[in-house]
C-alpha positions as CSV (number, residue, x, y, z in Angstrom):
1,S,37.5,-52.8,35.2
2,G,38.0,-55.4,32.6
3,A,34.2,-56.1,32.4
4,L,33.4,-52.4,31.8
5,L,36.2,-52.1,29.2
6,A,34.7,-55.0,27.2
7,F,31.2,-53.5,27.6
8,A,32.3,-50.1,26.4
9,E,34.0,-51.7,23.4
10,G,30.8,-53.6,22.5
11,T,32.2,-57.1,22.9
12,T,31.5,-60.2,25.0
13,T,35.0,-61.7,24.8
14,P,38.5,-60.2,24.8
15,V,39.7,-62.8,22.3
16,G,40.0,-62.1,18.5
17,I,40.1,-58.3,19.1
18,D,42.8,-56.0,17.9
19,W,43.2,-54.4,21.4
20,R,46.4,-52.6,20.3
21,H,44.4,-50.7,17.6
22,R,41.6,-49.9,20.0
23,M,43.9,-48.6,22.6
24,Q,45.7,-46.5,20.0
25,V,42.4,-45.0,19.0
26,R,41.5,-44.3,22.6
27,M,44.9,-42.7,23.2
28,E,44.7,-40.4,20.2
29,S,41.0,-39.4,20.7
30,T,40.0,-36.0,22.1
31,P,39.0,-36.1,25.8
32,T,35.3,-35.7,26.5
33,I,33.5,-33.4,29.0
34,V,30.9,-35.5,30.8
35,V,28.2,-33.6,32.7
36,D,25.6,-35.0,35.1
37,M,23.1,-32.2,35.5
38,G,21.2,-32.1,38.8
39,R,18.9,-29.8,40.8
40,G,21.1,-29.3,43.9
41,Y,24.5,-30.1,42.4
42,T,25.8,-30.6,38.9
43,K,28.8,-32.9,38.5
44,F,31.3,-32.8,35.7
45,T,34.7,-34.2,34.7
46,V,37.0,-34.6,31.7
47,A,37.4,-38.3,30.6
48,H,40.1,-39.7,28.3
49,G,40.0,-43.2,26.7
50,V,43.2,-44.4,28.4
51,R,44.1,-41.9,31.1
52,G,40.6,-42.1,32.5
53,R,38.9,-39.3,34.5
54,W,40.7,-36.1,35.3
55,E,40.4,-36.6,39.1
56,M,41.4,-40.4,38.8
57,D,39.2,-43.3,39.9
58,G,38.0,-43.2,43.5
59,C,38.1,-39.4,43.8
60,P,35.0,-37.2,43.6
61,P,34.4,-35.2,40.4
62,E,34.1,-31.5,40.1
63,L,30.9,-30.0,41.6
64,V,28.8,-27.0,40.7
65,Q,26.5,-26.0,43.6
66,L,23.1,-24.8,42.4
67,C,21.2,-24.9,45.7
68,S,21.7,-22.2,48.3
69,S,21.9,-22.1,52.0
70,P,22.6,-19.2,54.5
71,T,26.3,-20.4,54.7
72,H,26.8,-21.7,51.1
73,P,25.5,-19.5,48.2
74,P,25.2,-21.2,44.8
75,D,28.1,-21.1,42.3
76,C,25.9,-19.9,39.5
77,D,22.3,-19.7,38.2
78,R,20.8,-23.0,37.0
79,N,20.3,-21.5,33.5
80,E,24.0,-20.7,33.3
81,Q,25.6,-24.0,34.6
82,L,27.0,-25.2,31.3
83,S,28.6,-21.8,30.6
84,Y,30.0,-21.8,34.1
85,I,31.5,-25.3,33.6
86,H,33.2,-24.1,30.4
87,H,34.5,-21.1,32.2
88,R,36.0,-23.2,35.0
89,L,37.6,-25.6,32.5
90,D,39.1,-22.8,30.5
91,R,40.8,-21.4,33.6
92,T,42.1,-24.9,34.4
93,F,43.4,-25.4,30.9
94,L,45.4,-22.1,31.2
95,D,47.3,-23.7,34.1
96,A,47.5,-27.2,32.7
97,A,48.9,-26.1,29.3
98,T,52.2,-25.0,30.8
99,D,52.4,-27.7,33.5
100,P,53.5,-31.1,32.2
101,S,52.6,-32.7,35.5
102,H,49.0,-31.6,35.4
103,R,46.5,-34.4,34.7
104,L,44.9,-32.2,32.0
105,H,48.2,-31.2,30.3
106,K,47.7,-33.3,27.2
107,A,44.0,-32.5,27.1
108,A,44.7,-28.8,27.1
109,L,47.0,-29.1,24.0
110,G,45.6,-29.4,20.5
111,P,47.0,-30.4,17.0
112,R,49.5,-27.9,15.6
113,S,47.5,-27.6,12.4
114,E,44.9,-25.6,14.2
115,L,46.8,-22.3,14.9
116,K,44.5,-19.3,14.6
117,V,44.7,-15.6,15.3
118,D,43.7,-14.6,18.9
119,Q,44.2,-18.2,20.0
120,Y,46.3,-19.2,23.0
121,A,49.3,-21.4,22.4
122,V,52.2,-22.9,24.2
123,Y,55.7,-21.7,23.1
124,R,58.6,-24.0,23.9
125,T,61.7,-21.9,24.7
126,P,65.0,-23.9,25.0
127,T,66.9,-23.4,28.3
128,A,69.9,-25.0,29.9
129,A,67.6,-27.2,32.1
130,G,65.4,-28.2,29.1
131,A,62.3,-26.7,27.4
132,N,60.4,-23.9,29.2
133,L,56.7,-23.6,28.4
134,V,55.3,-20.1,28.0
135,L,51.7,-19.3,27.3
136,V,51.3,-16.9,24.4
137,R,48.5,-15.3,22.4
138,L,48.7,-15.4,18.6
139,L,48.5,-11.9,17.1
140,Q,49.3,-12.2,13.4
141,H,50.7,-14.7,10.9
142,C,53.3,-13.5,8.3
143,K,52.9,-15.8,5.3
144,E,56.1,-14.6,3.6
145,E,58.3,-15.5,6.6
146,N,56.0,-18.3,7.9
147,L,56.3,-16.8,11.4
148,W,53.7,-16.0,14.0
149,S,53.7,-12.7,16.0
150,V,52.9,-13.6,19.6
151,E,52.8,-12.0,23.0
152,A,53.3,-13.6,26.4
153,V,50.0,-13.9,28.3
154,K,51.4,-13.5,31.8
155,R,54.0,-10.9,30.8
156,R,52.1,-8.5,28.5
157,S,54.4,-5.7,29.3
158,E,57.0,-7.3,27.1
159,K,57.0,-6.5,23.4
160,P,55.5,-9.0,20.9
161,F,58.0,-11.4,19.3
162,K,58.0,-13.8,16.3
163,V,58.3,-17.5,16.4
164,G,58.0,-20.4,14.0
165,P,54.8,-22.5,13.9
166,E,56.9,-25.6,14.8
167,E,57.6,-24.1,18.2
168,L,53.9,-23.5,19.0
169,T,51.3,-25.9,20.2
170,P,47.7,-24.5,20.3
171,M,45.8,-24.6,23.5
172,R,42.3,-26.1,23.5
173,R,39.3,-24.3,24.9
174,A,36.5,-26.2,26.7
175,H,34.2,-25.7,23.7
176,D,36.6,-27.5,21.5
177,L,36.1,-30.8,23.4
178,P,33.1,-33.1,22.8
179,I,30.6,-33.0,25.6
180,L,28.2,-35.7,26.9
181,I,25.3,-34.3,28.9
182,G,23.1,-36.3,31.2
183,E,19.5,-35.4,30.9
184,P,17.9,-35.1,34.4
185,F,15.5,-37.8,35.5
186,V,12.7,-35.4,36.0
187,I,13.0,-34.0,32.4
188,T,13.0,-37.5,31.0
189,A,10.1,-38.7,33.1
190,N,7.9,-35.7,32.2
191,R,9.0,-35.4,28.6
192,D,6.5,-34.0,26.1
193,A,6.9,-31.7,23.1
194,N,6.9,-28.5,25.1
195,S,9.3,-29.7,27.9
196,Q,11.7,-31.2,25.3
197,S,11.7,-28.0,23.3
198,S,12.3,-25.7,26.3
199,W,15.1,-27.9,27.8
200,D,16.8,-28.3,24.4
201,S,16.6,-24.5,24.0
202,L,18.2,-24.0,27.4
203,I,21.1,-26.3,26.5
204,R,21.6,-24.6,23.1
205,S,21.5,-21.2,24.6
206,Q,24.4,-22.1,26.9
207,L,26.4,-24.0,24.4
208,G,25.7,-21.9,21.3
209,N,25.0,-23.0,17.8
210,N,28.5,-22.9,16.5
211,R,30.3,-25.0,19.2
212,P,33.2,-26.9,17.5
213,G,33.0,-29.9,19.8
214,A,30.3,-32.5,19.3
215,V,27.3,-32.6,21.7
216,Q,25.5,-35.7,22.9
217,V,22.5,-35.8,25.3
218,V,21.6,-39.0,27.0
219,S,19.2,-40.0,29.8
220,Q,20.9,-40.2,33.2
221,A,19.1,-43.6,33.7
222,Q,21.0,-45.0,30.8
223,M,24.3,-43.5,32.1
224,A,23.8,-45.2,35.5
225,L,23.4,-48.6,33.8
226,W,26.5,-48.1,31.7
227,A,28.5,-47.9,35.0
228,H,27.4,-51.5,35.6
229,G,28.0,-52.7,32.0
230,L,24.2,-52.9,31.3
231,D,21.6,-51.3,29.1
232,H,18.6,-53.0,30.8
233,G,17.3,-52.4,34.3
234,I,15.5,-50.0,36.7
235,V,17.4,-47.0,37.9
236,V,16.2,-45.2,41.0
237,N,17.4,-41.6,41.5
238,I,17.0,-40.2,45.0
239,G,17.1,-36.6,44.0
240,Q,17.0,-33.4,46.0
241,Q,13.2,-33.0,45.8
242,Q,11.8,-36.3,44.7
243,T,12.7,-39.9,44.0
244,I,12.1,-41.3,40.5
245,A,12.2,-45.0,39.4
246,M,12.8,-45.3,35.6
247,P,12.9,-48.5,33.5
248,V,15.4,-49.0,30.7
249,L,14.7,-52.0,28.4
250,R,17.4,-53.1,25.9
251,G,18.8,-49.6,25.6
252,E,15.4,-47.7,25.5
253,V,14.1,-45.6,28.3
254,I,10.4,-46.2,28.9
255,A,9.6,-42.8,30.4
256,S,5.8,-43.6,30.5
257,C,6.4,-46.3,33.1
258,S,8.4,-44.2,35.5
259,T,7.1,-43.8,39.0
260,T,7.7,-40.9,41.5
261,C,7.8,-40.4,45.2
262,N,7.7,-36.8,46.4
263,I,10.5,-37.1,48.9
264,G,14.2,-36.5,48.4
265,S,17.4,-35.7,50.1
266,A,16.3,-32.2,51.0
267,D,13.4,-33.6,52.9
268,L,15.7,-35.9,54.8
269,T,17.9,-32.9,55.7
270,Q,14.8,-31.1,57.0
271,V,14.0,-34.0,59.2
272,M,17.5,-33.9,60.6
273,V,17.2,-30.2,61.3
274,S,13.9,-30.8,63.1
275,L,15.3,-33.6,65.2
276,M,18.4,-31.6,66.1
277,H,16.4,-28.5,67.0
278,R,14.6,-30.6,69.7
279,K,17.9,-31.5,71.2
280,A,19.6,-28.1,70.9
281,P,17.2,-25.1,70.3
282,S,20.1,-23.1,69.0
283,L,20.2,-25.4,66.0
284,D,17.8,-24.1,63.4
285,S,17.5,-23.9,59.6
286,S,20.5,-21.5,59.4
287,L,22.6,-24.6,60.1
288,M,21.0,-26.7,57.3
289,T,24.3,-27.4,55.6
290,W,25.8,-28.6,59.0
291,C,22.8,-30.9,59.5
292,R,23.2,-32.2,56.0
293,D,26.8,-33.1,56.7
294,L,25.7,-34.9,59.9
295,K,23.1,-36.8,57.9
296,E,25.7,-38.0,55.4
297,E,28.4,-38.8,57.9
298,Y,26.5,-40.6,60.6
299,C,23.1,-41.9,59.3
300,Y,22.5,-45.4,58.1
301,V,19.6,-47.6,57.1
302,S,18.5,-50.0,59.8
303,P,17.3,-53.5,59.1
304,P,13.5,-54.0,58.9
305,A,11.7,-53.6,62.2
306,G,9.4,-56.6,61.8
307,N,5.7,-56.1,62.2
308,M,6.2,-52.7,63.9
309,T,7.4,-49.4,62.6
310,L,10.9,-48.4,63.5
311,R,9.6,-45.4,65.5
312,A,7.2,-47.5,67.4
313,R,9.9,-50.0,68.3
314,L,12.2,-47.2,69.5
315,A,9.4,-45.7,71.5
316,A,8.8,-49.1,73.1
317,G,12.4,-49.1,74.5
318,D,14.2,-51.2,71.9
319,D,17.4,-49.3,71.1
320,F,17.8,-51.4,68.0
321,G,21.5,-51.8,68.5
322,I,22.2,-48.0,67.9
323,R,25.5,-46.7,69.2
324,P,25.2,-43.0,70.3
325,V,27.8,-40.7,68.7
326,P,28.7,-37.3,70.4
327,V,29.0,-34.4,67.9
328,E,30.5,-31.0,68.7
329,L,28.2,-28.1,68.0
330,P,29.5,-25.2,65.9
331,N,31.1,-22.4,67.9
332,F,28.4,-19.8,67.2
333,A,25.6,-22.3,68.1
334,R,27.0,-23.3,71.5
335,G,25.1,-22.3,74.6
336,E,25.1,-24.3,77.8
337,Q,26.1,-27.4,75.9
338,S,29.1,-27.8,73.5
339,T,28.2,-31.2,72.2
340,V,25.0,-33.1,71.2
341,E,24.4,-36.8,71.1
342,L,23.2,-38.5,67.9
343,A,21.4,-41.8,68.6
344,E,17.9,-42.6,67.2
345,E,18.4,-39.8,64.7
346,R,21.0,-41.9,62.9
347,V,18.3,-44.4,61.7
348,I,15.1,-42.2,61.9
349,V,16.2,-39.9,59.1
350,P,16.8,-42.6,56.4
351,E,13.8,-44.5,57.6
352,V,11.6,-41.8,56.0
353,L,12.3,-43.4,52.6
354,F,10.7,-46.7,53.9
355,E,7.8,-45.4,56.1
356,S,4.4,-46.2,54.5
357,N,2.4,-44.4,57.2
358,R,3.5,-40.9,56.2
359,G,0.5,-39.9,54.1
360,P,-0.6,-41.2,50.7
361,R,2.9,-41.4,49.2
362,Q,4.7,-44.7,48.4
363,T,7.9,-45.9,49.9
364,L,11.1,-46.3,48.0
365,P,10.7,-50.1,47.4
366,Q,7.1,-49.7,46.4
367,I,7.8,-47.3,43.6
368,I,10.4,-49.7,42.2
369,V,7.9,-52.6,42.3
370,E,5.2,-50.4,40.7
371,C,7.6,-49.4,38.0
372,A,8.2,-53.0,37.0
373,S,4.5,-53.7,37.3
374,M,3.6,-50.9,34.8
375,V,6.1,-52.4,32.3
376,H,4.5,-55.8,32.7
377,S,1.0,-54.5,32.3
378,K,1.8,-52.9,29.0
379,G,1.9,-56.4,27.5
380,T,4.5,-55.6,24.9
381,Y,7.5,-57.0,26.8
382,T,8.3,-60.6,27.6
383,Q,8.5,-62.1,31.1
384,E,12.3,-62.3,30.6
385,D,12.4,-58.6,30.1
386,V,10.5,-57.9,33.3
387,R,12.5,-60.5,35.2
388,D,15.8,-58.8,34.1
389,L,14.4,-55.4,35.3
390,L,13.9,-56.8,38.8
391,R,17.3,-58.4,38.7
392,Q,19.1,-55.2,37.8
393,V,18.0,-52.4,40.1
394,V,20.5,-49.5,40.5
395,L,20.2,-46.8,43.2
396,V,21.8,-43.4,42.5
397,G,21.9,-40.0,44.2
398,G,23.2,-38.7,47.5
399,A,20.9,-40.7,49.7
400,A,21.9,-43.9,48.0
401,D,25.2,-43.5,49.9
402,F,23.5,-44.5,53.2
403,P,25.1,-47.7,54.5
404,G,22.6,-50.6,54.3
405,I,20.2,-49.0,51.9
406,R,20.7,-51.6,49.1
407,P,20.2,-54.7,51.2
408,R,17.1,-53.1,52.8
409,V,15.5,-52.2,49.5
410,E,16.3,-55.6,48.1
411,Y,14.8,-57.3,51.1
412,E,11.6,-55.2,51.1
413,M,11.1,-55.7,47.3
414,R,11.2,-59.4,47.8
415,C,8.6,-59.1,50.6
416,L,6.3,-57.0,48.3
417,L,6.5,-59.6,45.5
418,Q,5.1,-62.2,47.9
419,R,1.9,-60.3,48.3
420,A,-1.2,-61.3,46.4
421,E,-1.6,-58.1,44.5
422,N,1.8,-58.6,43.0
423,Q,1.3,-62.3,42.0
424,Q,1.4,-61.6,38.2
425,L,4.6,-59.6,38.6
426,S,6.3,-62.3,40.8
427,S,5.3,-65.0,38.2
428,C,8.0,-63.4,35.9
429,C,10.7,-64.5,38.4
430,E,11.7,-68.0,39.2
431,S,11.6,-67.0,42.9
432,T,10.9,-63.8,44.9
433,D,14.6,-64.1,45.9
434,D,15.5,-63.4,42.2
435,V,15.5,-59.7,42.9
436,Y,18.8,-57.7,43.2
437,V,19.9,-54.2,43.9
438,L,23.3,-53.9,42.3
439,N,26.3,-52.5,44.1
440,P,28.6,-49.7,42.9
441,P,31.5,-51.2,40.9
442,L,34.9,-52.0,42.2
443,D,38.2,-52.0,40.3
444,R,40.5,-55.0,40.0
445,S,42.1,-54.2,43.4
446,S,38.6,-54.3,45.1
447,N,38.7,-50.5,45.6
448,P,35.5,-48.5,44.9
449,L,35.5,-46.9,41.5
450,V,32.7,-44.5,42.3
451,S,30.1,-43.9,44.9
452,P,26.3,-44.1,44.2
453,R,26.2,-40.3,44.2
454,F,28.3,-40.1,41.1
455,V,27.3,-43.3,39.3
456,P,25.6,-41.6,36.3
457,L,28.6,-39.5,35.7
458,F,30.9,-42.5,35.9
459,G,28.7,-44.4,33.4
460,G,29.0,-41.5,31.0
461,C,32.8,-41.7,31.3
462,V,32.6,-45.5,30.5
463,R,30.7,-44.7,27.3
464,A,32.8,-41.6,26.4
465,A,36.0,-43.5,26.7
466,S,35.0,-46.0,24.0
467,S,37.1,-46.2,20.9
468,A,33.9,-46.0,18.8
469,G,33.4,-42.3,19.6
470,Y,30.3,-40.5,18.7
471,G,29.1,-37.8,16.3
472,E,27.0,-34.7,16.5
473,L,24.0,-33.9,18.6
474,Q,21.4,-36.6,18.2
475,R,18.3,-37.8,20.1
476,D,16.5,-41.0,20.3
477,K,13.0,-40.9,18.9
478,N,11.3,-40.6,22.3
479,T,13.6,-40.0,25.2
480,G,16.9,-38.6,23.9
481,A,18.8,-41.7,25.0
482,L,22.0,-42.5,23.3
483,R,21.9,-46.2,22.5
484,S,24.7,-48.3,24.0
485,L,27.0,-50.3,21.7
486,P,25.7,-53.7,20.8
487,L,27.4,-56.5,22.6
488,Q,28.8,-58.8,19.9
489,A,31.7,-61.2,19.7
490,E,34.1,-60.2,17.0
491,D,35.2,-62.7,14.4
492,L,38.7,-64.2,14.9
493,E,41.2,-62.8,12.4
494,P,42.2,-65.2,9.7
495,G,45.7,-66.6,10.0
496,E,47.7,-69.8,10.2
497,D,46.0,-72.8,11.6
498,G,48.4,-73.0,14.5
499,G,47.7,-69.4,15.4
500,L,44.0,-69.9,15.2
501,R,44.1,-73.0,17.4
502,R,46.1,-71.1,20.0
503,R,43.6,-68.2,20.0
504,L,40.7,-70.7,20.3
505,M,42.5,-72.4,23.3
506,W,43.1,-69.0,24.9
507,Q,39.5,-68.1,24.3
508,R,38.2,-71.2,26.1
509,R,40.7,-70.6,29.0
510,I,39.6,-67.1,29.7
511,S,35.9,-67.2,28.6
512,G,34.9,-66.8,32.3
513,M,37.3,-64.0,33.1
514,L,35.9,-61.0,31.2
515,A,32.5,-62.0,30.6
516,L,30.7,-61.3,31.5
517,Q,27.8,-62.2,33.6
518,L,27.9,-58.5,34.3
519,P,24.9,-58.1,36.6
520,N,26.0,-61.0,38.7
521,I,29.4,-59.6,39.7
522,F,27.7,-56.5,41.1
523,R,25.3,-58.4,43.3
524,T,26.1,-58.8,47.0
525,G,28.6,-61.6,47.2
526,G,29.4,-61.5,43.5
527,G,32.9,-60.2,44.0
528,G,32.5,-56.9,42.0
529,G,30.4,-54.7,44.2
530,E,31.0,-52.4,47.2
531,D,28.7,-54.2,49.6
532,D,30.8,-57.3,49.5
533,Q,33.2,-55.5,51.9
534,V,30.3,-54.6,54.1
535,W,29.6,-58.2,54.9
536,Q,33.2,-58.8,55.8
537,E,33.5,-55.8,58.0
538,F,30.5,-56.8,60.1
539,F,31.4,-60.4,60.5
540,E,32.2,-61.3,64.1
541,S,33.5,-64.7,65.4
542,D,31.1,-66.8,67.4
543,E,33.3,-66.3,70.5
544,E,32.3,-62.7,70.6
545,M,28.6,-63.2,70.2
546,G,25.7,-64.0,72.6
547,A,22.4,-65.8,72.1
548,P,20.2,-65.2,69.0
549,D,16.8,-63.6,69.1
550,E,14.2,-66.1,67.8
551,S,11.6,-63.4,67.3
552,A,13.4,-61.8,64.4
553,S,11.7,-61.7,61.0
554,L,14.8,-62.1,58.8
555,A,18.1,-64.0,58.8
556,C,21.6,-63.7,57.3
557,S,22.4,-66.7,55.1
558,E,25.8,-67.5,53.7
559,E,26.6,-67.5,50.0
560,S,29.6,-68.3,48.0
561,P,31.2,-65.4,46.2
562,Q,31.4,-67.5,43.0
563,S,27.6,-68.4,43.1
564,P,25.6,-65.4,44.2
565,D,22.4,-66.9,42.8
566,N,22.5,-70.0,45.0
567,A,21.3,-69.4,48.5
568,S,22.4,-71.6,51.3
569,S,19.8,-74.2,52.3
570,S,20.3,-73.5,56.0
571,H,18.8,-70.4,57.6
572,S,19.5,-69.2,61.1
573,H,17.4,-66.7,63.0
574,A,19.0,-63.4,63.9
575,S,18.0,-60.4,65.9
576,P,17.3,-57.1,64.1
577,A,20.5,-55.7,65.5
578,R,22.4,-58.7,64.2
579,S,20.9,-58.2,60.8
580,G,21.9,-54.6,60.9
581,R,25.4,-55.7,61.4
582,C,25.2,-57.4,58.0
583,A,23.4,-54.5,56.3
584,T,25.6,-51.5,57.1
585,K,29.1,-50.3,56.6
586,G,31.6,-50.2,59.4
587,R,33.7,-47.2,59.0
588,G,34.6,-47.5,62.7
589,K,31.3,-45.9,63.8
590,G,29.6,-48.9,65.3
591,K,26.5,-48.7,63.1
592,G,24.0,-51.2,64.3
593,K,26.5,-53.3,66.1
594,R,25.4,-55.6,68.9
595,K,26.5,-59.0,70.1
596,G,24.6,-62.0,69.0
597,S,25.5,-65.5,67.9
598,D,26.3,-67.4,64.8
599,A,27.1,-71.0,64.2
600,S,29.5,-70.3,61.3
601,R,33.2,-69.5,61.6
602,G,35.7,-67.7,59.4
603,R,35.0,-65.0,56.8
604,S,31.7,-65.4,54.9
605,R,29.6,-63.3,52.6
606,R,26.0,-62.6,53.8
607,I,22.8,-61.4,52.3
608,W,19.4,-60.9,53.8
609,R,17.0,-63.9,53.4
610,P,13.5,-64.1,54.7
611,V,13.1,-66.7,57.5
612,P,10.6,-69.3,56.3
613,G,7.1,-68.4,57.6
614,A,8.1,-65.0,58.9
615,Q,6.6,-63.0,56.1
616,G,3.1,-64.2,56.8
617,D,3.4,-62.9,60.4
618,E,4.6,-59.5,59.1
619,E,1.7,-59.2,56.7
């Protein structure tokens, strides 16, 4: 992504920058281990400044399972996860060092000046077909002959032999690489002197005090914003046990204004287990992992149900456009039936995040609005700061992968800001429509760079790939956040007048290409976010649609991809099922599809807009 490249390099324009030098620094830099520490799963990867992530963009990173189930035991103890990651990488480096086609081959090889006793190295033996790479262990260095005594690692039955240092390339270990660790949301939100000391001690006990590679600790909230080229916004992590909304203002995490909802992905899985048990008594908690996979594969967030709850509307006989999906039961769970049908369960499970009648807890949109309200009530930040928080909301975590969740959160936040109790907060915005939940970034070919589940890890890779690099372990004064690079336009290099004029002309021509209204391109319809494809997938021509439902409480309005801030002046009513078509991914599963009508033709981008006068009826 050109926008993320410029952000990582701390510039607002690609002109006047010695990109050749910056790319050379990136190419020669040591790859970085990036770790996103979680409660259920920890994600990690190795990122290089030019070659990118080890797994390549669009592919999931490496996972460490920390939670347990009857069918899937954890990979390691939570207090040993960093040690486990280093162990896995060391084993991978052993294979990559002698395999030039391996993505980590160059990362596994270090400078030749670092040959040491008991270190692994790669010995190049000449053959008729070319060089043969052999992994050896360094035993002893003879200074008189300037030769190393080595033994083959995989053929230790052979006698040691001597080779010259020019024929050896040392192999790196995982602890030789710098590491960027994402501090969990719950640790940042509940930070005090005791918790900081205990968490730091846990990290140090796993990494050791003499680790050669540099160590950086940064809040995962900041990492998530880096994935969108930002250092200001509200990041909402739907974790395994709880959901946390955390504000970041101009690179500083304001942990005291974070808000929490005690429901997470594990609770949604439990709801799915309960619903499936009603349909097939043989399905119980022993099949929790199977139910979790059903949840992630088939569930989606429905559009708002108007002035009724979704459950009440389903109970009243409105199927809400849900298309049933048959699912085969596991062999050992089959009784009289071999399949079970998923219907209402597909929308009931994610709806838990939006139900306000489930006890005293707040809904997902409510904790985001409250988070912004707490920042505003501190009185130390400007209205522009608060407005930018509401414009730049990022959802991360496994449940943030539900199709339709971002448009639904965006819509309900706008409705909440119209209420009287949020009048002071809404005064910070030009309009209640000036609220956006950003989409995961796309690359230049409109392919997803990463899913919401892995956004913090991806943001860490964006920062770790920067040519600026970073030093030893350091913490911000209050949250441990690593400050992002300042966005500055570099001065044009002095030169001949003709060359300067050409550079100025080029700068004017491409000023709109790389810069970088970064939040805008990640809004729905902005051309740089994943949900842009959603609106296209769920567009149907008017010949295929029936009559609209005038009782709906929201509508789909068209926007130009180049102007995501300017809503169309014309609004047309749409049924909830029609709106669901705009709000969810296709994937060939018929999520929320139902025939309606639309006066427009051709491909268009759509966002949820309140129908004038409908909000008053809802409230």
